[in-house]
N, C-alpha and C positions, 0 to 999 in steps of 0.2 A: 546732427546737433544733439540728438537725444541719447546717442550711444558712444560718444567720444569720452575723453577723460572727464571733462566738466559735466557732460551729459549724464554719465554714470553716477557721479557724485550728486548731481541735482536729483536724480531718481531716488537716491537713498535719503537725502535730506528733506525733500519736499513730498515724497511719496507719489509723485506724478509719473505717468507712464512715458516711455521714451517717445512714443508717437505724439503725445501731447506737447512735450518739450520741443520736439522738432516743429510742430505746428506753430507754437508760439514764436520760435526763432524765425520762421519763414514770413512772419508779418513785417519784418524789417530786413535790411540787407546785412550780409556779412556773417563771418564765423563767430565763434565765442569771443575772440579777442576784439573784433570790431564791435560786437554787441556790448562788451564791457567798456570800451572807450565811449560808446554812445549812451551808456547807462544813465538813466535819470529816474531817481526814486519816486518822482511825482508824475511821471508821464502817463501812467495808467496802462501802458503796454503790458500784456501778459508776461513777456520775457523780462521786463524790468521788475515786475512784481515777484517773479520767481527768483531773480538775482537778489532782490531785497530779502527774501526768505532765507536764501543761502548766507547772506551777510549777517543775518540775525544769529547764526551759529558761531560767529566770531571770525569768519573769513573776511578778507578784503578783496576788492576787485583785482588787486595785484596778485594776491594768492591764487585766484582763479585763473588769471592770465598765465601765470607761471605753471600751474598744474596742467593746463591745456597743452603746453609745449614742453613740459618737464624741464623747466629752465631756471628755477630760482637758484642764484649763485650760492646762497647759504645752504640750501638743501643739497646741492651738488657737492659742496665742500665736505659734507658728511659721508660721501661715498668714496670707495676706492677709485683711484684715477682711471683704471681700465674700464670700470663700469660707467662712470659719469660721462664718458665720451662715446658710449655705445648705446645710449638709451634711444628707443624708438617710440614716437608718439603713437598712442592707441594700442600699443603692444601690452597685453594684460600683465605679463610678468614684470615688465619695466615700470608700469604704473604702480603696481604693488610695491616694488622695491623703492620707488620714489616716495610713496606714501609712508612706508616704514621709516625711511630716512628722515622725512619731514617730521614724523611723530617723535623720533629720537631728538631732533633739533629742538622741537617745541618743549620736550621734557627737560632737556639740558638747559635751555633758556629759563624755563620756569624755576628750576632748582637754583639756578644762579641768582635770579631775581627775588626768590623767596627763601633765602638761606635760613635754615632752622638753627637757632642758637644751640650750642652744645648741651646746655643743661636741659633742653626740651626734647632732645633726641631720645628715642626709645630703642633699647637694646633688646633684641630677640635672641634667646638662647635655645638652640635645638638640642634636644636630649637624645 
């Protein structure tokens, strides 16, 4: 639980050690997806407190569930067909590729939602 897809992200966002994350997870049943289904921000369980900290970064429980399984249909649609059908959970290269694809999707969505009017665009000229 502390070294899988969500566990690695949890380490980065919360600065907790993988052993601590695993220990928190073992206080209840299930993998990340089951823990996310059972998530209650007021439970007081360490795992729920950790998930709350991750959500404070703008993630959703759905984002985390999809990350664990590399399964978000919108993220997968950003990938070449041959790659999206060959992803393996917890395979470092595949997780990195998924995260890069996810970041491209987030950027594309942000640009679409925050279109800058033409008169405010800055032109950069390289000499």
